[in-house]
C-alpha positions as CSV (number, residue, x, y, z in Angstrom):
1,M,0.0,0.0,0.0
2,T,1.2,3.5,-0.9
3,S,0.2,6.8,0.8
4,F,-0.1,9.1,-2.2
5,Q,-1.2,12.6,-1.2
6,L,-2.2,13.7,-4.7
7,L,-4.1,11.8,-7.4
8,V,-3.9,13.3,-10.9
9,F,-6.6,11.9,-13.2
10,D,-6.8,12.1,-17.0
11,F,-10.4,12.9,-18.1
12,D,-11.6,11.4,-21.4
13,G,-11.4,7.6,-21.2
14,T,-10.4,7.6,-17.5
15,L,-13.1,9.4,-15.5
16,V,-15.7,10.1,-18.1
17,D,-16.8,8.1,-21.2
18,T,-16.9,10.9,-23.8
19,K,-15.9,8.9,-26.9
20,K,-19.2,8.7,-28.7
21,D,-20.0,12.4,-28.4
22,I,-16.4,13.3,-29.5
23,V,-16.4,11.1,-32.6
24,D,-19.9,12.0,-33.6
25,S,-19.0,15.7,-33.4
26,V,-16.0,15.0,-35.6
27,N,-18.3,13.4,-38.2
28,R,-20.7,16.3,-38.0
29,T,-17.8,18.6,-38.8
30,L,-16.6,16.4,-41.7
31,T,-20.2,16.4,-43.1
32,E,-20.4,20.2,-42.8
33,L,-17.2,20.5,-44.7
34,N,-18.5,18.1,-47.4
35,L,-15.9,15.5,-46.6
36,R,-16.2,11.7,-46.0
37,T,-16.9,10.6,-42.5
38,L,-14.9,8.0,-40.6
39,D,-15.9,5.1,-38.4
40,R,-15.9,5.5,-34.6
41,E,-13.1,3.0,-34.1
42,T,-10.8,4.9,-36.4
43,L,-11.7,8.3,-34.9
44,S,-11.3,7.0,-31.3
45,T,-7.6,6.4,-32.0
46,F,-7.1,10.2,-32.7
47,I,-8.4,11.2,-29.2
48,G,-6.0,12.1,-26.4
49,K,-3.6,14.6,-27.8
50,G,-5.9,17.7,-28.0
51,V,-8.4,19.0,-30.6
52,N,-5.7,20.2,-33.0
53,H,-4.4,16.6,-33.3
54,L,-7.9,15.2,-33.4
55,M,-9.0,17.3,-36.4
56,A,-5.6,17.2,-38.2
57,R,-5.8,13.4,-38.2
58,S,-9.4,13.5,-39.2
59,L,-8.6,15.7,-42.3
60,E,-5.8,13.4,-43.5
61,G,-6.4,12.1,-47.0
62,T,-9.0,14.8,-47.8
63,E,-8.6,17.9,-50.0
64,C,-9.3,20.2,-47.0
65,D,-6.3,21.9,-45.4
66,D,-8.3,24.5,-43.5
67,L,-7.5,23.2,-40.0
68,P,-8.7,26.3,-38.1
69,R,-12.1,26.1,-39.8
70,A,-12.4,22.4,-39.0
71,I,-11.4,23.1,-35.3
72,D,-14.0,25.9,-35.0
73,A,-16.7,23.7,-36.5
74,F,-15.8,20.8,-34.2
75,M,-15.9,23.0,-31.1
76,R,-19.3,24.3,-32.1
77,H,-20.7,20.8,-32.8
78,Y,-19.2,19.3,-29.7
79,E,-20.5,22.0,-27.3
80,E,-24.0,21.5,-28.7
81,H,-23.8,17.7,-28.2
82,L,-21.5,17.6,-25.1
83,M,-23.8,15.4,-23.0
84,D,-25.8,13.4,-25.6
85,Q,-24.1,10.1,-24.7
86,T,-21.5,11.1,-22.1
87,D,-21.4,9.7,-18.5
88,L,-19.1,8.8,-15.7
89,F,-17.4,5.4,-16.0
90,P,-18.6,2.8,-13.5
91,N,-17.4,3.3,-9.9
92,C,-16.0,6.7,-10.7
93,R,-18.1,8.6,-8.2
94,A,-17.6,6.0,-5.5
95,I,-13.8,6.0,-5.9
96,L,-13.7,9.8,-5.7
97,E,-15.8,9.7,-2.5
98,H,-13.4,7.0,-1.1
99,F,-10.4,9.2,-1.7
100,A,-12.1,12.4,-0.7
101,H,-9.4,12.8,2.0
102,K,-6.8,13.2,-0.8
103,E,-6.2,16.0,-3.3
104,N,-8.0,14.9,-6.4
105,T,-7.0,16.8,-9.6
106,I,-7.5,16.6,-13.4
107,L,-4.9,17.0,-16.1
108,S,-6.3,16.7,-19.6
109,N,-5.6,17.8,-23.1
110,K,-9.3,18.6,-23.5
111,P,-10.3,22.4,-23.4
112,T,-11.0,23.3,-19.8
113,R,-14.4,24.7,-20.4
114,F,-15.6,21.3,-21.8
115,I,-14.3,19.5,-18.7
116,T,-16.0,21.9,-16.3
117,Q,-19.3,21.8,-18.3
118,I,-19.4,18.0,-18.3
119,L,-18.5,17.8,-14.6
120,D,-21.2,20.3,-13.8
121,A,-23.8,18.4,-15.8
122,L,-22.8,15.2,-14.0
123,D,-22.7,17.0,-10.6
124,C,-19.1,15.9,-10.1
125,R,-17.0,19.0,-10.0
126,A,-16.7,19.3,-6.3
127,P,-14.2,16.5,-5.8
128,F,-11.5,18.2,-7.8
129,S,-9.3,20.9,-6.3
130,T,-7.5,21.6,-9.6
131,I,-8.5,21.2,-13.2
132,I,-5.9,21.8,-15.9
133,G,-7.1,21.5,-19.5
134,G,-5.1,21.6,-22.6
135,D,-5.7,25.3,-23.1
136,L,-4.2,26.4,-19.8
137,M,-0.6,25.4,-20.4
138,P,1.9,26.3,-23.1
139,E,2.3,22.6,-24.1
140,K,-0.1,19.7,-23.8
141,K,0.6,16.3,-22.5
142,P,3.0,14.4,-22.8
143,D,4.8,17.6,-21.9
144,P,5.1,17.4,-18.1
145,G,4.6,21.1,-17.6
146,G,1.0,20.8,-16.5
147,L,1.8,18.0,-14.1
148,H,4.7,20.0,-12.7
149,H,2.3,22.9,-12.2
150,I,-0.1,20.7,-10.2
151,L,2.7,19.4,-8.0
152,Q,3.9,22.9,-7.2
153,Q,0.4,24.2,-6.6
154,H,-0.2,21.5,-4.0
155,N,3.4,21.5,-2.6
156,V,3.7,17.8,-3.3
157,R,6.9,15.9,-4.3
158,P,6.7,13.8,-7.5
159,E,6.9,10.5,-5.6
160,E,3.9,11.6,-3.4
161,A,1.6,11.8,-6.5
162,L,0.0,9.3,-8.9
163,M,-0.8,10.0,-12.5
164,I,-3.8,7.9,-13.6
165,G,-4.8,7.6,-17.2
166,D,-6.0,5.4,-20.0
167,S,-3.4,6.4,-22.7
168,L,0.3,6.1,-23.5
169,V,0.3,9.9,-23.3
170,D,-0.6,9.8,-19.7
171,I,2.0,7.3,-18.8
172,E,4.7,9.3,-20.6
173,T,3.6,12.5,-18.9
174,G,4.0,10.9,-15.5
175,K,7.3,9.4,-16.3
176,R,8.7,12.7,-17.6
177,A,7.7,14.4,-14.4
178,G,9.1,11.6,-12.2
179,V,5.6,10.7,-11.0
180,P,4.4,7.1,-10.5
181,T,1.8,6.0,-13.0
182,C,-1.3,3.9,-13.3
183,G,-2.8,2.8,-16.6
184,I,-6.5,2.0,-17.0
185,T,-7.4,-0.6,-19.6
186,Y,-11.0,0.3,-20.4
187,G,-10.1,3.6,-22.2
188,H,-8.3,4.3,-25.5
189,A,-5.1,2.3,-25.2
190,G,-6.0,-1.1,-23.9
191,R,-3.9,-3.5,-21.8
192,A,-1.5,-4.6,-24.5
193,S,-0.4,-1.0,-25.4
194,L,-0.2,0.0,-21.7
195,E,2.0,-2.9,-20.9
196,T,4.5,-1.7,-23.5
197,A,4.6,1.7,-21.7
198,Q,5.4,0.0,-18.4
199,P,3.4,2.0,-15.8
200,N,3.8,1.2,-12.2
201,W,0.3,-0.4,-12.1
202,I,-2.3,-1.4,-14.6
203,I,-6.0,-1.7,-13.5
204,D,-9.2,-2.7,-15.2
205,D,-11.5,-0.8,-12.9
206,L,-11.2,2.3,-10.8
207,T,-12.0,0.4,-7.6
208,E,-8.7,-1.4,-7.9
209,L,-7.0,1.8,-6.8
210,K,-8.0,0.9,-3.3
211,Q,-5.8,-2.2,-3.5
212,F,-2.5,-0.2,-3.5
213,I,-3.5,3.3,-2.2
214,H,-4.5,4.1,1.4
């Protein structure tokens, strides 16, 4: 058992299942631009590195090179459909209540306003003392700047924190900051990919955090 003072959660694919609303909003954008749409499985592999990466990958192989227009259209569609099919992952609320005595924070590449809007809609904003989205720092994950900022804000040493996420980006971010990491298999990467990244722990359900954190 480890006594971490600070838990740093990724958002999409870790705390909240947002995949369907994200990829459907991408396809609405592609349709608006008179481009071919893509299947959900393909689009889901583009998630995790921020909206610029998401839309740049989605435009690959098309004749459209107007990335700013595509991003603006996606942001509009996504804000309109933010909560169509989005919900907390199983046991998320319970694990946050279990670790209410710790500092629970979010570090995501998602725009901050979307994170807070979703948490407010789910009545789940209160557990988080700090929320850092991809628009609040000069560089997005896997750059460790956002994680360093959270550590400094809470006056916590790297070894006293745990980075929890579903993607290789999250594991790399933690390692670059000297922070222990925990990969979650139900999100975007899956167990096989996470094993190659060698986090300190790999779990299949958030409740498993209780097995090694007290």
